[in-house]
N, C-alpha and C positions, 0 to 999 in steps of 0.2 A: 733978453736973457733966455736961456734954454729952459724948456719945461722940465720940472723935477730937479732943478739945480739949486744949490744953496751954498752960502759961503760959510765955511767952518775953519776957524783958527787960521785965517790967511790962505786957505786952499779953496779952490773951486771944486766942489764935489758934485758929480753928475751921477744920478741913479741909473745904473745899467747892470747888465748881466756879465760884464767883462770881469776878468780876474783882478784881484787886488794888486795895485801897482805900488811898490815900495821905493821907486826911484826918487832920488834927491832927499832921502832921509838919512840922518846921521847914524842911526842904529840899524843893525841888521834885521831882516824880516822876522827871524825867530824871536828876538826880544820884543818887537812890536806886537807880534801875534800873541805871545805869551801874556803880555800885559793886558791887552784887550780881552783875551780869553778869561783871565782872572777877574776882570771887572764885570763881565757879563755873566760868567758862570757862577760866581760866588758873591754873597752880599758883602763885599769889601769896599772900603772907601778908597779914594785915590791916594791918600797918604799911606794907608796900609799897604797898598800895592807898591808904592814908592819904597817903603821899608823892606818889603819882601825882595824886591829887586836889588836893593842895597846890600842885603845879606848875601846875595850871590855875586857881589862885586860890580854891579851895574848902577852907575850914578845917573839918575834921571829924575826930573822934577815931576810933581803931581800935575802941574799945568800941562806938561808935555803929554802925560798919559791921558789927560782930559781931551786934548786935541786929537790924539790917536783914537780915542773912543768915539769921538764925534765923526771923524773921517772914515774909520774902518769898521766902526761898531755895527751899523745896520747890516752889513754883509755877514759879519760873524754871528750876530743874533739870529739872522735868517737861517744860517747853516746849523746853528744849535737847535732851532725849532724843527728844521726839516729832517733831522736824522730819524730814520725809521726805527721802531722799537725792535729789540732783539727777540728772537723766537726762543722760548724756553720749553723744553720737554721734560716731563716728570712721569716716568713709567709709561702708562698707556694714555695718560691725559696730556693734552697740549694746551698751553695758554700763552697769551701774549703779555709781555710786561715791559 
């Protein structure tokens, strides 16, 4: 088996710096990325995310969201942590927030 590889929800996930690949998924990339972003950005349960997507007319199970979070989550979490803080200026004083 490859180093850094693991089996997640029936998919073989290899840790790499390659872009996220959404091929062979039933839902469009925007739905998948939004669900994973909600899961990692806010303290929401999988069932709450399922309900939020259902309000928008997207029928997806919480188990599918869990599989997406395991497959795509490490990449999204790394990107959320990697974002540089925005520079804020107030008059003559400059601070980082």
